[in-house]
C-alpha positions as CSV (number, residue, x, y, z in Angstrom):
1,X,-7.3,11.1,3.3
2,X,-4.0,9.3,3.9
3,X,-1.9,12.3,3.2
4,X,1.2,10.6,4.6
5,X,1.1,7.8,2.0
6,X,3.7,8.5,-0.6
7,X,3.4,8.0,-4.3
8,X,5.0,4.6,-5.2
9,X,4.9,4.6,-9.0
10,X,7.9,5.5,-11.1
11,X,9.4,8.0,-11.5
12,X,8.3,9.2,-8.0
13,X,9.7,6.0,-6.5
14,X,11.9,4.2,-9.0
15,X,11.7,0.8,-7.4
16,X,9.2,0.6,-4.5
17,X,10.2,-2.2,-2.1
18,X,7.8,-4.5,-0.2
19,X,8.4,-2.4,2.9
20,X,7.1,0.7,1.1
21,X,4.1,-1.1,-0.2
22,X,3.3,-2.6,3.2
23,X,3.7,0.8,5.0
24,X,1.3,2.4,2.6
25,X,-1.2,-0.5,3.1
26,X,-0.9,-0.2,6.9
27,X,-1.5,3.5,6.8
28,X,-4.6,3.1,4.6
29,X,-6.0,0.4,6.9
30,X,-5.3,2.5,10.0
31,X,-7.1,5.4,8.5
32,X,-10.1,3.5,7.3
33,X,-10.5,1.5,10.5
34,X,-9.8,4.3,12.8
35,X,-7.4,2.1,14.8
36,X,-3.6,2.8,15.0
37,X,-3.2,-0.5,16.8
38,X,-6.2,-2.8,16.9
39,X,-7.4,-4.7,20.0
40,X,-6.5,-8.4,20.2
41,X,-10.0,-9.4,19.0
42,X,-9.5,-7.3,15.8
43,X,-5.9,-8.1,15.1
44,X,-6.5,-11.0,12.6
45,X,-9.0,-9.1,10.4
46,X,-6.8,-5.9,10.6
47,X,-3.7,-7.9,9.5
48,X,-5.7,-9.6,6.7
49,X,-6.8,-6.2,5.4
50,X,-3.2,-4.9,5.4
51,X,-2.1,-7.9,3.4
52,X,-5.0,-7.6,0.9
53,X,-4.3,-3.9,0.4
54,X,-0.6,-4.6,-0.1
55,X,-1.3,-7.3,-2.7
56,X,-3.8,-5.0,-4.6
57,X,-1.1,-2.3,-4.5
58,X,1.5,-4.7,-5.9
59,X,-0.9,-5.7,-8.7
60,X,-1.6,-2.1,-9.5
61,X,2.0,-1.0,-9.6
62,X,2.9,-4.1,-11.8
63,X,0.1,-3.2,-14.2
64,X,0.6,0.5,-14.6
65,X,2.2,1.9,-17.8
66,X,4.2,5.0,-17.4
67,X,4.2,7.2,-20.5
68,X,7.5,6.9,-22.3
69,X,8.8,4.3,-20.0
70,X,6.8,1.1,-20.5
71,X,5.5,-0.7,-17.5
72,X,5.9,0.7,-14.1
73,X,6.9,-2.6,-12.4
């Protein structure tokens, strides 16, 4: 699932930017929902899901510890 989402943790991506995190979140929500672009009546919940996944991703990356390198974020 979501084969096009790239690894964002160091050292694979030294400093993931907000754009990288949002792109991964968007790809995930698209895959799970089955919608590339949601209809107008689904737009709000779709966008909320993207933001929630992006925030969870930021927290994950900030909390990860990379062996020999301290915290990832």
